[in-house]
N, C-alpha and C positions, 0 to 999 in steps of 0.2 A: 538465252541472254536476257537479263532483266534491265529494262530501261527505266531510268529515274525520271519522274515527272519534274519539270522545272517548278521550283517553289515560287509561289505567287504571294509572298508575304512582304510586309514592309521592312522586316529586319535586314534583308539583303540590300534594300535601297538605302537604309539609314547608314549601314556600314560604309557605303561608297561616299557618303557626305560627312564623315567624321573628320574633325580637324586633328592635327597631330597630338593635341592634348586629350583626344578621345571624346570631345564634346561635339554635339550636332551643330552644324553651321546653318544659320537661317538663310533662306533664299534671298532676303533683302540684303544681307551682308555679302553674299556671293555676287549679286547684281551690282552692288555699290563698288565692290572690288574690281569687277570686270570693266565697269564704266570708267573708273579711275585709271585703270591700266591703259585704256585706249584714249584717255583724255576727253571722254564724253560727259563726265560728271558735271562739268561747268555748263555745257550746253543744256543738259537736262534741267539744271537749276535755273538757267536763263529763261527757259520756256515754262517753268512751273506756274508763272503768273497766268497763263492761259486757262489752266484748270480753276484758278481762284479769281478769275476776272470779276465776278460779282462782288467778292470781298473788297476788291481794290476800288472799283468804280461805283459800287452800290447797285441795288436791284433794278432801279428804274433805267439806268443807262445800260446795264448788262442785258436787259430784256430786248434792247434795241440795237445792240452792237456785239461784235465778237472780234477778238484779235485774230488776224490772219497769218502774219509773218513778221519777223524782225530781220531787217536787212540793212547792214552798214549803219546802224544807229537809228534807223527809221522804223517805227512800228506802224504797220498797215492794219487798219481796223475797218471791217465792213460794218456799215450802218443801214438802218431800215429805210432810209429815204433822204432826199436832199435837205429837208428841213432839219433832220437830226444831224446830218453832216455839218451843217452850218452852226447849229446849237453847240455841238461838241467841239467845234473849232474854237469857240470862245473859252472852253474849259481845257484846252490843250496843255497849258502849263501845269495846271492842277493834276491832270492825269499823268503827265510825265513825272511829277514829284511823287505821286502815289506809287507808281510802278517802281521808281528808283528806291523808295523807302521799303517797299515790300521785298525787293530783291537785294537790298543793301548794296546796290551797285549804281551810284548816281550817274556814272558816265555811259551806261549801257544804252538808254533810250534818249536820243537827242532831239527827235522830232516825231510827230505823228501825222500820218496821212489818213484821212477818212474817205473810204471808198463806198459809194452807194451801191447796195446790193439790189439791182433792178430785176433779178430773177424771181423774187418773191416779195410778198408784202410784210414778211417777218424774217428776222435773222435766225437761221438754223442754230440751235444750241449745240455746243460741243460738250460731250461727256455724258 
């Protein structure tokens, strides 16, 4: 009896991911579809600002802060020290406006709490 070796080519994989029209479906399209199906697409969009924090607040603030979580309209941001927590509290309204503009969702962030990261002298960068 002759055994056939399993084929290790990409053709078999591509066939499994063809749409009904015969076109290859991109992974990003599949992921977007799955996220949408389970209602997670909005959550992903809501947290996109974390990756783009520097764009929103600028490089100086981004080096000394990082968003931690968003809970019931309050954004919790870790900062490098109490002086920075105080400084950023003066800019709270501006940061809220910038996040709202970035997300195109003005009602999402209603308040910001600045938390001092006492574990290190610098804030760990995300990403």
